[in-house]
FIFI-14913 format. One line per 2 residues: number of its first residue (from 1); their letters; for each residue x, y, z negated of N, C-alpha, C. Coordinates in Angstrom, 3 decimals, always signed. Example, Ala and Ser with C-alpha at 12.3 -4.5 7.8 and 13.67 -1.06 7.14 Angstrom:
BEGIN
1> AS> +13.190/-5.690/-7.800/+12.300/-4.500/-7.800/+13.200/-3.300/-7.800 | +12.850/-2.250/-7.080/+13.670/-1.060/-7.140/+12.900/+0.030/-7.870 .
END
This chain:
BEGIN
1> MD> +172.023/+190.114/-122.178/+172.123/+190.674/-123.673/+172.928/+189.574/-124.342 | +173.193/+190.681/-125.889/+173.888/+189.481/-126.511/+173.238/+189.050/-127.488 .
3> QQ> +173.118/+187.928/-127.784/+171.961/+186.718/-128.460/+172.774/+186.896/-129.816 | +174.052/+186.731/-130.031/+175.034/+186.918/-131.381/+174.519/+188.240/-132.004 .
5> RF> +174.438/+189.088/-131.679/+174.424/+190.637/-131.755/+173.048/+190.805/-132.372 | +172.055/+190.003/-131.440/+170.793/+190.048/-132.240/+170.465/+189.420/-133.482 .
7> VD> +171.124/+188.379/-133.458/+170.903/+187.345/-134.899/+171.369/+187.968/-135.685 | +172.727/+188.942/-135.638/+173.204/+189.790/-136.626/+172.393/+190.745/-136.963 .
9> NL> +171.991/+191.146/-135.974/+170.969/+192.449/-136.687/+169.437/+192.148/-137.540 | +169.074/+191.146/-136.979/+167.997/+190.554/-137.884/+168.432/+190.316/-139.198 .
11> KR> +169.659/+189.489/-139.394/+169.812/+189.479/-140.762/+170.584/+190.695/-141.363 | +171.111/+191.578/-140.831/+171.043/+192.741/-141.559/+169.687/+193.411/-142.099 .
13> RG> +168.818/+193.199/-141.263/+167.275/+193.871/-141.387/+166.751/+192.719/-142.457 | +167.170/+191.959/-143.222/+166.867/+191.070/-144.074/+165.843/+189.668/-143.951 .
15> YE> +166.027/+189.536/-142.509/+165.477/+188.199/-142.412/+166.493/+186.643/-142.360 | +165.865/+185.758/-142.691/+166.645/+184.413/-142.603/+166.533/+184.166/-141.039 .
17> VT> +167.418/+183.691/-140.193/+167.483/+183.272/-138.876/+168.208/+182.045/-138.999 | +167.252/+180.960/-137.975/+167.649/+180.207/-137.397/+167.560/+179.751/-136.030 .
19> VF> +168.677/+179.125/-135.242/+168.319/+179.034/-133.785/+168.684/+177.674/-133.050 | +167.927/+177.503/-132.260/+167.582/+175.936/-131.808/+167.258/+175.968/-130.323 .
21> DT> +167.836/+175.003/-129.537/+168.203/+174.650/-128.040/+166.686/+174.700/-127.686 | +166.200/+173.720/-128.448/+164.570/+173.183/-127.669/+163.475/+173.519/-128.545 .
23> GA> +161.947/+173.563/-128.264/+161.166/+173.820/-128.991/+160.983/+172.519/-129.922 | +161.430/+171.341/-129.287/+161.056/+170.077/-130.099/+162.225/+170.074/-131.182 .
25> QA> +163.460/+170.715/-131.052/+164.220/+170.872/-132.276/+163.836/+171.686/-133.516 | +163.577/+172.916/-132.779/+162.398/+173.759/-133.964/+161.447/+173.260/-134.481 .
27> AA> +160.522/+172.570/-134.174/+159.552/+171.901/-134.644/+159.686/+170.631/-135.670 | +160.817/+170.077/-135.031/+161.239/+168.935/-136.510/+162.203/+169.810/-137.457 .
29> YL> +162.497/+170.768/-137.278/+163.068/+171.669/-138.215/+162.006/+171.982/-139.418 | +160.742/+172.753/-138.647/+159.992/+173.287/-139.654/+158.777/+172.348/-140.241 .
31> NE> +158.995/+170.731/-139.262/+158.256/+169.522/-139.797/+158.567/+169.346/-141.177 | +160.068/+169.531/-141.293/+160.855/+169.008/-142.714/+160.773/+170.337/-143.644 .
33> AI> +160.841/+171.554/-143.140/+160.787/+172.508/-144.243/+159.657/+172.534/-145.038 | +158.670/+172.775/-144.447/+157.314/+172.833/-144.853/+156.420/+171.565/-145.232 .
35> DG> +156.593/+171.280/-146.449/+155.589/+169.823/-147.089/+155.011/+170.520/-148.113 | +153.800/+169.797/-147.988/+152.485/+169.774/-149.236/+152.195/+171.276/-149.348 .
37> RT> +152.066/+172.289/-148.721/+151.821/+173.526/-148.684/+150.658/+173.789/-147.706 | +149.613/+174.947/-148.412/+148.775/+175.636/-147.319/+149.606/+176.152/-146.372 .
39> VG> +149.122/+175.773/-145.137/+149.728/+176.736/-143.558/+148.790/+177.306/-143.142 | +148.994/+178.697/-142.401/+147.752/+179.148/-141.679/+148.889/+179.414/-140.294 .
41> FG> +148.047/+179.816/-139.530/+148.726/+179.827/-138.254/+147.923/+181.123/-137.373 | +148.933/+182.055/-136.560/+148.347/+183.159/-135.693/+148.363/+182.494/-134.470 .
43> DS> +147.394/+182.736/-133.500/+147.475/+182.194/-132.363/+148.653/+182.178/-131.605 | +148.997/+181.387/-131.100/+150.279/+181.170/-130.300/+150.985/+180.016/-129.259 .
45> ET> +150.939/+180.444/-128.146/+150.980/+179.478/-127.014/+152.456/+178.663/-127.380 | +153.054/+179.400/-127.914/+154.796/+178.541/-128.579/+154.327/+177.728/-129.214 .
47> ML> +153.635/+177.928/-130.315/+153.439/+176.918/-131.205/+152.385/+175.596/-131.040 | +151.584/+175.890/-130.210/+150.549/+175.454/-129.309/+151.623/+173.883/-128.633 .
49> SM> +152.415/+174.792/-127.784/+153.325/+173.855/-126.697/+154.081/+173.215/-127.564 | +154.429/+173.486/-128.597/+155.439/+172.660/-129.665/+154.895/+171.423/-130.408 .
51> GL> +153.468/+171.770/-130.300/+152.566/+170.295/-131.236/+152.521/+170.765/-132.239 | +153.062/+171.926/-133.529/+153.543/+171.851/-134.449/+151.936/+171.780/-135.468 .
53> YD> +150.885/+172.096/-134.970/+149.706/+172.061/-135.846/+149.717/+170.482/-136.112 | +149.682/+169.787/-135.107/+149.575/+168.311/-135.627/+150.593/+167.825/-136.128 .
55> LL> +151.922/+167.995/-136.050/+153.246/+167.702/-136.891/+152.737/+168.104/-138.440 | +152.440/+169.321/-138.785/+152.534/+169.899/-139.971/+150.756/+169.642/-140.721 .
57> SA> +149.872/+169.410/-140.080/+148.859/+169.196/-140.520/+148.584/+167.428/-141.218 | +149.498/+166.738/-140.686/+149.847/+165.359/-141.239/+150.290/+165.412/-142.748 .
59> HN> +151.067/+166.560/-143.524/+151.086/+166.537/-144.881/+151.324/+167.613/-145.482 | +150.147/+168.585/-144.772/+150.158/+170.060/-145.127/+148.492/+170.059/-145.009 .
61> QC> +148.300/+171.327/-145.688/+146.583/+171.757/-145.535/+146.725/+172.602/-144.586 | +146.318/+172.724/-143.271/+146.427/+173.704/-142.125/+145.360/+174.447/-141.620 .
63> FD> +145.523/+175.320/-141.399/+144.436/+176.253/-141.056/+144.586/+176.905/-139.639 | +144.038/+176.759/-138.660/+144.664/+177.583/-137.316/+143.470/+177.557/-136.507 .
65> PM> +143.152/+179.113/-135.706/+141.737/+179.421/-135.161/+141.598/+178.581/-134.082 | +142.753/+177.999/-133.582/+142.968/+177.481/-132.179/+142.827/+175.916/-132.340 .
67> HR> +142.522/+175.309/-133.464/+142.029/+174.024/-134.143/+140.749/+173.993/-135.358 | +140.186/+175.095/-134.701/+139.390/+174.979/-135.982/+138.099/+173.951/-135.797 .
69> PE> +137.723/+173.468/-137.288/+136.620/+172.332/-137.118/+135.080/+172.827/-136.472 | +134.591/+171.779/-136.328/+133.465/+171.711/-135.582/+132.328/+172.374/-136.370 .
71> GE> +132.027/+173.522/-135.234/+130.685/+174.708/-136.356/+131.360/+175.757/-136.796 | +132.612/+175.764/-137.232/+133.489/+176.864/-137.677/+133.614/+177.972/-137.105 .
73> TF> +133.817/+179.494/-137.391/+133.699/+180.342/-136.216/+135.444/+180.840/-136.398 | +135.692/+181.437/-135.404/+137.063/+181.944/-135.371/+137.477/+182.853/-136.607 .
75> RE> +136.531/+183.504/-136.698/+136.566/+184.518/-137.678/+136.717/+183.862/-139.183 | +135.785/+182.870/-139.594/+135.911/+181.962/-140.604/+137.322/+181.508/-140.583 .
77> TA> +137.509/+180.797/-139.876/+139.195/+180.029/-139.784/+140.001/+181.000/-139.703 | +140.242/+181.835/-139.178/+141.190/+182.761/-139.159/+141.117/+183.542/-140.739 .
79> RK> +140.214/+183.596/-141.353/+139.938/+184.457/-142.394/+141.038/+183.537/-143.695 | +140.842/+182.187/-143.451/+141.479/+181.463/-144.219/+142.839/+181.237/-143.974 .
81> TL> +143.575/+181.483/-142.914/+144.760/+182.051/-142.601/+145.426/+182.765/-143.700 | +144.807/+183.527/-144.025/+145.565/+184.963/-144.482/+145.674/+184.499/-146.103 .
83> LT> +144.962/+183.584/-146.726/+145.187/+182.744/-148.041/+146.068/+181.974/-148.125 | +146.893/+181.534/-146.987/+147.704/+180.112/-147.584/+149.152/+180.595/-147.935 .
85> DV> +150.081/+179.494/-148.248/+151.454/+179.465/-149.170/+152.177/+180.707/-148.037 | +152.088/+179.680/-146.825/+152.784/+180.008/-145.810/+152.185/+180.227/-144.430 .
87> FL> +152.536/+181.300/-143.657/+152.429/+181.603/-142.284/+152.797/+181.292/-141.140 | +152.496/+181.122/-140.167/+153.440/+180.839/-139.040/+153.160/+181.770/-137.856 .
89> TS> +153.474/+182.508/-137.286/+152.804/+183.027/-135.979/+154.324/+183.358/-134.710 | +153.959/+183.517/-133.846/+155.089/+184.151/-132.690/+154.799/+185.621/-132.286 .
91> LN> +155.890/+186.059/-131.414/+155.772/+187.561/-131.178/+155.909/+187.950/-129.512 | +155.260/+189.135/-129.377/+155.222/+189.199/-128.155/+156.644/+190.030/-127.494 .
93> AM> +157.212/+190.522/-128.279/+158.603/+191.085/-128.149/+159.459/+190.955/-128.863 | +161.005/+191.135/-128.563/+161.877/+191.323/-129.635/+162.989/+192.469/-129.128 .
95> SE> +163.427/+193.144/-129.753/+164.606/+193.669/-129.450/+166.060/+193.571/-129.949 | +167.097/+193.817/-129.039/+168.185/+193.331/-129.477/+168.758/+194.111/-130.696 .
97> TG> +168.000/+195.085/-131.001/+168.523/+196.068/-132.138/+167.999/+195.391/-133.546 | +167.063/+194.324/-133.331/+166.596/+193.995/-134.600/+165.063/+194.196/-134.755 .
99> EL> +164.257/+194.743/-133.596/+162.880/+195.195/-134.042/+162.298/+193.729/-133.677 | +161.126/+193.550/-134.356/+159.961/+192.298/-133.916/+158.611/+193.233/-133.321 .
101> VN> +158.215/+192.977/-132.576/+156.885/+193.660/-131.944/+155.651/+192.649/-131.849 | +154.566/+192.925/-132.292/+153.215/+191.968/-131.894/+152.090/+193.219/-131.122 .
103> ID> +151.385/+192.562/-130.498/+150.251/+193.205/-129.979/+149.020/+192.193/-130.555 | +147.793/+192.714/-131.456/+146.733/+191.967/-131.798/+145.442/+192.725/-131.315 .
105> GT> +144.744/+191.686/-130.922/+142.993/+192.635/-130.625/+142.116/+192.447/-131.540 | +142.198/+191.061/-132.629/+141.828/+191.066/-133.671/+142.296/+191.425/-134.954 .
107> GN> +143.118/+191.083/-135.036/+144.216/+191.426/-136.384/+144.510/+190.189/-137.019 | +144.256/+189.046/-136.896/+144.661/+188.159/-137.830/+146.007/+187.619/-137.664 .
109> RV> +146.948/+188.016/-136.347/+148.109/+187.641/-136.141/+148.954/+188.535/-136.932 | +148.704/+189.781/-136.755/+149.783/+190.671/-137.115/+149.543/+190.932/-138.873 .
111> AG> +147.770/+190.717/-139.453/+147.485/+190.797/-140.957/+148.599/+189.775/-141.438 | +148.273/+188.579/-141.200/+149.168/+187.676/-141.578/+150.604/+187.788/-141.681 .
113> SL> +150.984/+188.603/-140.772/+152.412/+188.716/-140.843/+152.909/+189.921/-141.943 | +152.200/+190.457/-142.469/+152.301/+191.543/-143.189/+152.577/+191.269/-144.837 .
115> FG> +151.426/+190.563/-145.129/+151.351/+190.523/-146.585/+150.819/+189.189/-146.962 | +151.228/+188.757/-148.752/+149.834/+187.619/-149.011/+150.813/+186.433/-148.844 .
117> HE> +151.736/+186.451/-148.197/+152.398/+184.968/-148.189/+153.351/+184.595/-149.182 | +153.724/+183.495/-149.411/+155.105/+182.913/-149.739/+156.118/+183.087/-148.751 .
119> KV> +155.640/+183.168/-147.534/+156.822/+182.791/-146.588/+156.080/+183.153/-145.444 | +156.644/+183.449/-144.443/+155.974/+183.599/-142.683/+157.221/+183.225/-141.986 .
121> YF> +157.013/+182.741/-140.974/+157.920/+182.063/-139.740/+157.479/+182.785/-138.585 | +158.360/+183.465/-138.132/+158.142/+183.923/-136.499/+158.617/+182.754/-135.467 .
123> VV> +158.133/+182.019/-134.902/+158.523/+181.138/-134.103/+158.550/+181.656/-132.418 | +159.674/+181.809/-132.310/+159.897/+182.792/-131.004/+160.725/+182.280/-129.966 .
125> SL> +160.676/+181.929/-128.625/+161.505/+181.912/-127.704/+162.595/+183.074/-127.417 | +163.740/+182.814/-126.980/+164.635/+184.018/-127.016/+164.414/+184.989/-125.483 .
127> SK> +163.700/+183.920/-124.833/+163.216/+184.626/-123.475/+161.996/+185.935/-123.503 | +161.750/+186.230/-124.856/+161.247/+187.493/-125.149/+162.149/+188.567/-125.264 .
129> LS> +163.321/+188.504/-125.581/+164.211/+189.034/-126.209/+164.283/+190.492/-125.046 | +164.604/+191.576/-125.452/+164.602/+192.886/-124.340/+165.809/+193.761/-125.163 .
131> PT> +166.512/+194.410/-124.595/+167.694/+195.506/-124.807/+167.035/+196.138/-126.142 | +166.011/+197.177/-125.851/+165.856/+198.069/-127.047/+164.291/+198.094/-127.269 .
133> LD> +164.152/+198.438/-128.586/+162.627/+198.555/-128.795/+161.672/+199.129/-127.977 | +162.056/+200.287/-126.937/+160.895/+200.859/-126.053/+160.780/+199.803/-124.968 .
135> DA> +162.107/+199.134/-124.878/+161.707/+197.705/-123.851/+160.625/+196.810/-124.462 | +161.136/+196.277/-125.380/+160.423/+195.174/-126.017/+159.093/+195.729/-126.279 .
137> IF> +158.504/+197.340/-126.610/+157.297/+197.578/-126.825/+156.682/+197.613/-125.029 | +157.102/+198.083/-124.148/+156.747/+197.692/-122.659/+156.551/+196.138/-122.619 .
139> RA> +157.262/+195.117/-122.832/+157.299/+193.712/-122.422/+155.805/+193.645/-123.271 | +155.688/+193.852/-124.314/+154.450/+193.253/-125.437/+153.038/+193.921/-124.415 .
141> RN> +153.061/+195.333/-124.139/+152.402/+196.043/-123.421/+151.738/+195.340/-122.415 | +152.834/+195.190/-121.365/+152.376/+195.311/-119.869/+153.040/+193.784/-119.345 .
143> VA> +153.691/+193.134/-119.941/+153.653/+191.840/-119.804/+153.136/+190.543/-120.533 | +153.383/+190.603/-121.986/+152.703/+189.700/-122.841/+151.066/+189.863/-123.068 .
145> AP> +150.918/+190.983/-123.238/+149.222/+191.324/-123.211/+148.349/+190.852/-122.189 | +149.223/+191.387/-120.954/+148.146/+190.512/-119.690/+148.029/+189.224/-119.559 .
147> KN> +148.769/+188.769/-119.596/+149.063/+187.312/-119.685/+148.255/+186.426/-120.721 | +148.043/+187.135/-121.921/+147.321/+186.421/-122.926/+146.120/+186.844/-122.713 .
149> AA> +145.647/+187.792/-122.207/+144.015/+188.507/-121.937/+143.750/+187.442/-120.370 | +144.672/+187.309/-119.755/+144.524/+186.008/-118.596/+144.226/+184.814/-119.187 .
151> RH> +144.827/+184.222/-120.360/+144.710/+183.044/-120.499/+143.197/+183.082/-121.067 | +142.479/+184.064/-121.880/+141.302/+183.748/-122.589/+140.390/+183.815/-121.503 .
153> GF> +140.663/+184.348/-120.250/+139.937/+184.479/-118.883/+138.987/+185.967/-119.608 | +139.467/+186.779/-119.720/+139.178/+188.226/-119.910/+139.073/+188.708/-118.619 .
155> AN> +138.106/+189.696/-118.136/+138.098/+190.287/-116.939/+138.566/+191.744/-117.050 | +139.936/+192.084/-117.619/+140.154/+193.397/-118.308/+141.189/+193.681/-117.182 .
157> PC> +141.213/+194.985/-116.906/+141.889/+195.625/-115.808/+143.304/+195.026/-115.745 | +143.967/+194.809/-116.684/+145.358/+194.313/-116.458/+145.207/+192.599/-116.031 .
159> VL> +144.049/+192.071/-116.250/+143.788/+190.649/-115.437/+143.910/+191.032/-113.994 | +142.658/+191.873/-114.067/+142.333/+191.760/-112.271/+142.939/+192.439/-111.509 .
161> KG> +144.002/+193.108/-112.009/+144.975/+193.927/-111.208/+146.366/+193.378/-111.227 | +146.387/+192.755/-112.241/+147.853/+192.181/-112.615/+149.221/+192.414/-112.773 .
163> DR> +149.364/+193.636/-113.102/+150.486/+194.358/-113.024/+150.741/+195.072/-113.924 | +149.848/+195.851/-114.860/+150.257/+196.263/-116.359/+149.378/+196.402/-117.036 .
165> CY> +149.363/+197.598/-118.099/+148.330/+198.008/-118.902/+147.863/+198.950/-118.535 | +146.570/+199.137/-118.609/+145.826/+200.181/-118.141/+145.048/+200.903/-119.148 .
167> DC> +145.616/+200.834/-120.646/+144.863/+201.576/-121.744/+143.109/+201.356/-121.597 | +142.816/+200.158/-121.625/+141.124/+200.381/-121.183/+140.561/+200.398/-122.229 .
169> SA> +139.030/+200.341/-122.032/+138.120/+200.591/-123.001/+137.217/+199.267/-122.472 | +138.087/+198.177/-122.153/+137.247/+197.040/-122.096/+136.668/+196.285/-123.237 .
171> RD> +135.456/+195.574/-123.057/+134.809/+195.011/-124.404/+135.993/+194.103/-124.819 | +136.688/+193.155/-124.230/+137.580/+192.361/-124.417/+139.034/+192.440/-124.487 .
173> RI> +139.328/+193.792/-124.430/+140.695/+194.524/-124.928/+141.147/+193.696/-126.071 | +142.401/+192.980/-125.635/+143.378/+192.588/-126.687/+144.443/+193.235/-127.266 .
175> CN> +144.788/+194.350/-126.966/+145.790/+195.166/-127.422/+144.903/+196.565/-128.338 | +144.413/+196.172/-129.356/+144.125/+197.451/-130.303/+144.923/+197.699/-131.498 .
177> AL> +145.741/+196.989/-131.908/+147.160/+197.378/-132.747/+148.249/+197.029/-132.252 | +149.237/+197.610/-132.414/+150.824/+197.567/-132.319/+151.660/+197.435/-133.394 .
179> VV> +151.996/+196.429/-133.817/+153.175/+196.527/-134.943/+154.240/+196.046/-134.782 | +155.341/+196.964/-135.398/+156.967/+196.993/-135.233/+157.557/+196.599/-136.405 .
181> HY> +157.964/+195.370/-136.729/+158.524/+195.117/-137.790/+160.062/+195.593/-137.664 | +160.533/+196.774/-138.292/+161.506/+197.296/-138.641/+162.504/+196.673/-139.434 .
183> RK> +162.195/+195.864/-140.546/+163.047/+195.357/-141.831/+162.038/+194.206/-141.883 | +162.178/+193.352/-142.979/+161.587/+192.261/-143.311/+160.737/+193.097/-144.497 .
185> MR> +159.519/+192.676/-144.496/+158.429/+192.955/-145.406/+158.847/+192.664/-146.985 | +159.042/+193.648/-147.962/+159.435/+193.439/-149.247/+158.372/+192.209/-149.957 .
187> GI> +158.959/+191.655/-151.070/+158.177/+190.350/-151.590/+157.773/+188.854/-150.584 | +157.995/+189.171/-149.785/+157.773/+187.616/-148.507/+159.094/+187.717/-148.056 .
189> EM> +159.113/+186.058/-148.219/+160.416/+185.625/-147.559/+160.252/+185.455/-146.136 | +160.854/+185.995/-145.106/+160.743/+186.147/-143.908/+161.543/+185.365/-142.975 .
191> EV> +161.445/+184.372/-142.111/+162.483/+183.503/-141.060/+162.405/+183.741/-139.615 | +163.269/+184.080/-139.054/+162.719/+183.995/-137.386/+163.814/+182.706/-136.649 .
193> VL> +162.494/+181.949/-136.288/+163.090/+180.856/-135.822/+163.221/+181.117/-134.446 | +164.637/+180.889/-133.938/+164.675/+181.661/-132.405/+164.974/+180.132/-131.522 .
195> IR> +164.497/+180.068/-130.540/+164.333/+178.818/-129.600/+165.056/+179.321/-128.141 | +165.964/+178.900/-127.727/+166.710/+179.309/-126.397/+165.666/+178.645/-125.256 .
197> EA> +164.956/+177.567/-125.410/+164.461/+176.898/-124.578/+163.468/+178.237/-124.319 | +162.835/+178.661/-122.859/+161.561/+179.501/-122.519/+160.441/+178.850/-122.884 .
199> LG> +159.326/+179.243/-124.222/+158.242/+178.892/-124.074/+157.485/+180.522/-124.234 | +156.134/+179.943/-124.272/+154.999/+181.026/-124.423/+154.848/+182.182/-123.435 .
201> L> +154.383/+183.097/-123.895/+154.007/+184.393/-122.497/+155.010/+185.652/-122.577 .
END
């Protein structure tokens, strides 16, 4: 796949784009760019591996369901992430043509990426790049979602069989909404922070 074509397509769709070789370089960039703000995090193995919460919480007020205070529920913390100046999340897949794809079970990640913040950062590894939108949706449903369900320890069919999405009715189904970002949302700054190092699921 042509990574430069992908970057050019993102810019044509209204996004700011930055590219880094490693997660550590991207983390250092974000740590400098975000200062003295309220910051919300969507659940992300990519950002967890980068240590972003620890870096940013040293000089920002941060809310992350993966680092919630003792006694606070997931929902309580996730609601706080929706009212912050800045929101950071990752993606399940991207297409070379410039579409960004996320699947969500609870809705906090996709909700935070759509409205209400001054700026949204999509922090994502180029290992999640697919040739077309159809391929990106296939990756989100059949690769990323089963891996995320397994990470949470859910006994969904995609985890038990380990091969694909079964469009199940499991209580712990994590793919209840599919969001495709065709272009940057109006009224919000949006930056795609691309990392050449393979990170996330």
